N, C-alpha and C positions, 0 to 999 in steps of 0.2 A: 409204575411199581409201587409208589408211595400209597396210592389209592388202594391197591390190593393188600398191602401189609397192614394199613390202619384198619381196613375192613376186617381182615382176618383176625387181628388182635382184638378188636371189639367183639367179634363173634366168640372167640375163645374165652374172653373174660365173661361174656354172658353165660356160656356153658359152664364155666367154673362156679357160678352161683346157681344156675338152674338145676343142675344135677344134684348137688347136696340138698337143695330145697325140696326136691321131689323125694329123695331117699330118706329124709327125716320123717316123712309121713308113715311108712310102714315100721320105722324104728322109733316111733314116738315115745314109747315107755322107756326105752334105753336112753333116749336123749334127755328125758326128764330126770332120770337117775344121774346121768353124767353132769347135767347142769346143777343138780342139787349137790353132787359131790364137790363141785367147784364153788359152792355157796353163792350161786347166782340168785338174786332176788326175783320175785314175781315170775317164776318159771311158767305158771299157767297163762300168763299174758305174753311173755317174751318169746316163748317157743313158737306159738302159732304166728305171732307177728314176724318172727325171723323167717319162717317158712313162706309166708305170703310175700315178704320183701324179696327174698331170694328168687322165688319163681317169677313174680311179676317183673322185677327190674332186670333179671337175667333175660327174660323174653324181650323186654324193650331194648336192651343192648343188642341182642341178636337181630332184632328187626330194624335197628337204627332209628328208633323213635325216642325223642327227648334224651339224647345221649348225655348231655351235660348233667341234667337233673338225675338221671339214672345212675351215672357214674359217681356223682357226689353222694347220693343216698347209699349206694353200696360201699363207698369208701368209709363213710361214717359207721355203717354196720360192721365193716371189717375191723375197725379200731375197737368198737365195743366188744366184739367177739374175742378179739385178741386179748384185751385186758381181762375179760371175764372168764374165758375158757382156756386160754393158753398161757396162764399165769405160772410160768416155769419157776418163778421165785418162791412159790408155795409148794409144800409137799403134801400129796394126797395118796392114800392107799391105792395101789394098783396102777399108778401112773408113773411115767418115765419123764423126769425133768428135762433130759436131753431131747426127747421127742417133742415135748411141749415147746422148748426153746426153738427147735427147728421149725415148728409150725408158726411160732410167733414171728420169726425172721421172714419166713416165706410169706406170711400175710402182710408184712411191711412192704414186700416187693409187689404184692397184689394191690395194696393201697397206693403205692407210687404209680403203678400202671393206670389205676383208675383216675388219679389226679391228672396224669398226662392226657388220658382219653377225654376227661372233662374239658380240658383246655383246647383240645383239637376238634371239638364238636362241629366247628365250621370248616374243617379241612375236608377237601373233596374225598368222599368215600361212597361206596355203594350202600344204598338204603332201599332194599327191595320193596318195602311196604310203605314208603314215604307218601305216595299218592293216596293210598287207602286211609292213612291216619289224618291226612289233611281234610278229609271230608267229615271226620268225626268232630 
């Protein structure tokens, strides 16, 4: 059962990053405006970087490849996003501080899950593409 749950948790965390990474692409202009609203610097660099990190490391978590490195990279990204985008302590037009605080706390839970996953990378779990990646 442990193998099933840790594999399922890893895949769900991967999906949690993969889906938003993909959906940022058609909503690119909106994301730029939202990041600018929150006074995030270097939006032209950080938005494409975020998209790539979310998609690539979301997929590597799903595939079970380099779990520790993927989880720690996404954990760092989550903290940066939390501080820059879910800064409930600041007031912005058209935003709800309560909703931002909810996202902030939720992301702390995601962060914690990624830390646990990074420390369990040697725990027995299904890695469907493990043999494929060993040849690369």
